[in-house]
C-alpha angles and dihedrals in degrees: 000000000000119000113215129196128195120234125185145179114199120189133170095279108018140037115209121198137182140163126236124199125235107310096339128117095206110120120235132186096007116194133176117212128186111244092215090064093066136056093220148340098285091058093053091046094049091050091049096047094044087065094049097046095217136120124226132193099187133046138178114196130175121214132197095237142055111303104178096100134066092265132062113211116172116230097212105028141039102259116118131162148149111255097224094047091047092050089055091049092051091046094232129158089199126030116175117189118197134179107255094242092046086059090045090055093050089053094055099081090054094061126092144150114012092005089078132050118193118224106186136315130070111301090203095043101114114349096180097047125101117285126209123220116196136157144159120231127128082335134003112270121200127182137140143211122228120191111229131159097351098312141076115256116201122224118217111216143159092216093142088077099063118118119279114230120200115223106198142027094271091052091047087056091047089050092051090051090047091048092060087060104036134038094219130023109214127178088254091055087072104019100066138065095275087042093058092054088046091055091049089051090051093052089051094047097048094044097042094242129146118255111243098169122076101178138024093259089058090062096050095042092051090047100045101030101032102026091230107185098218094047091047090052092047093049093047089051090051090055091048089051089050089049094054092045092046091050092051090050091047090052092049092050098037089234097183088146091067147264128268117208108207139158135090101284113055099044088064091070108031094159095050089046090058092046097041103087094256093131096048090052091045093056096039098104102128113228089010095054092105090051087060101047100083095041105113121224120201125194108219110227098168109120100225110022091147093056091049090052092050088052090051088048092061089071101032111098090195092072 
C-alpha cells in the first residue's frame, strides 16, 4: 500500500499543497488554494485532501513567517495557530514547520537545466561555498545553504527585514518620501508586491504624475505588455534595489557559491531582469567589487521550488 505524505508552501496570498510517495521527493497532485478562502490551515488542508481521497500521517509545510516558536502567526495573512494543537487537528504523527525560504533553499540543489537562468558570474566558481537564496513575493524571503558533512544545510533567517539604504540622490528623495509614511524602511518595504506598487507611487508623487496603477500586477503588466516608460523605469529600479540588497547579503554570508533569485515577482520578466542593471548594482561594492564579480546569480524559473524543498525537508534531520 502506498504511503503518502503531505507537503505545503504557504505564503501571504496562496497555499500550495502536494503529496509525495514513500521516500520520494517527486511532487504529485499539486494544487494552489487562496489563503483568504479559509479561516486557517486546517480548513485548507481538509479541502485539499478531500479531493485526493487519501490519508496522511506526516506533513512538512513551509510558512512565510518565523516558525521557531510554539505558535505560527503568518506575517502577511490572517492564519495563526499553535503547532501542537494544529497537529492534533490534522491527525498527524509528524508535523514539520519550516520557514518558507528555508524550504526554498532546500529545493535549490534539486533544480537544473531550464529551471535556472544564469545572470553573470562563474557558475562553477565555488560549488561547495555558501549559497544565498533570496526573492521578493508577498514579502522578501532570505535564506542560505551551507555545505557540511556531505549535505546542504539550510539557514532560516528574517533577512528581508534589514534596513534599506539608498545609494544615490534619487533614492534619497524616495527614502524621504517613504519616511513620511513609514517609521522604518526595510528592504521588504520595497522588495515585495506591495513594495513594487509603493515604489511606483513614489515615482508618481515625486514627479507630479497621475497614478495609473492600482495594484502591483498593474505595474508589471503595463511595463511588459504595454511598454509603459514609467512602469519600465520603476521595474528596472526595483531590480537594481534587489541587486544592491542581494549583494549586501552575499557579502554578509560569504556566498561565493552563488545566489538564487526566487519569489513570485522577478521570474515574470526574465529579460528585463537581465537588462535592468541588477548585476551592476550587485557588484557595486567599492573595494569588494572584485570579490563579487565571479559570484554566479541564478534566476529560479521552476514553478514550485518551495514545495520541492518541503518534500526534501521531510527527510532532512537538520530541519
